[in-house]
Phi, psi and omega in degrees: 000141182296158175292128184233150173279173186299317181298319179294320178298316179298316181299319184281323185270341187303308183295311178301321180292310182302313184278332175297316180287315183297309184290331173304312181291318180300323180299320177301309183293323180297313181290324177301318178298318179295332183262012171115352181250106183271013185307308181296320179297316181296329180271008179058040178261003177269050182241142177271008174286112183304331183298336179281351186235353186297129168250120189306316181287307188284331184262337184241302188291307183299308178299324180295316179294317179295324177295320180293322182281343177086011177273187175290152190249129173215172178188190179207160176249178173297128183299136174285125183290136176230126176261102186299337181293336180276346183289148183298316178229084193313311185293311180294315185292327177296324177294318179295319178297319179297318181290338183301324180295305177300324178297320177298320178294323176298315180295322179291324176299319177295321178297317179293328176296321176297320177297317180299317179296318180297321180292325179294317179296315181293319182295333178296327182266324183211078181298143179204162179297319181299316179295323179296317178295320179294323178296319178293322177295322179295318176298318178297320180297319177297312181299309183301315184290327176285331173295313180298318178299308183294318181297314185289341179273357174294130186279053175247117178303137008261022181297158186302325180301327180290328178293324178291315178300319182301328182295339182256001180263156174293164181301319181294311180296320178298322180299311181290323179298314183285350175289349176286347188306316180298341183256001185302314182295319179297320178297314179298319180297318178297316180296325180290314182297321182279353179087357181292321182299318179299320179292325182294316188261346183300313184299306180298324180295313181296313183292318178297321178296315180299313182298316181296315179298322179293315181301318183269003176069032180269126178269145180242153181244000000 
């Protein structure tokens, strides 16, 4: 991606970040509703309107600071509530609900790849500043969604990966494992400050991006 000033970065990354985080959360609530828990639906959280999901710190401040610092960008929205007691098969279904968010990010990355391919085809015939900006936004969308996918699959409670792991643990082991949840953010912060988090997610983000661009025939410069 070309060198951009801060205003350009905000313009290009704002939409991918807002919708990457928002649709991730909506996917959790949507699948939970399909599997028997209407909590998110009843609270009108199955909306793609970002304003219904914005967490000031996680959706605005954290991504903004990371964008300013030039590191990889991630964030979070207000969690969509899920009442596991309403699910048809609580242990299994909670794992499926957890996976719905990363799967949504995978689908959004593919959607942005389609946008990137379309801008390349159009720019070949009629290059323009708007198409160039849209192409950069598409690249940002692929990057952001694979960061969110990779980050959320880390098995640290309360990230989605921990919900999947819990489905395979005994009730006793699951209880002790999930007691880490109050410390999850502190653990992530420590991993980020020490650079370990970047090392954990960089490889899957880069490789997934390469594979997706190859599949959709998007050329990079």
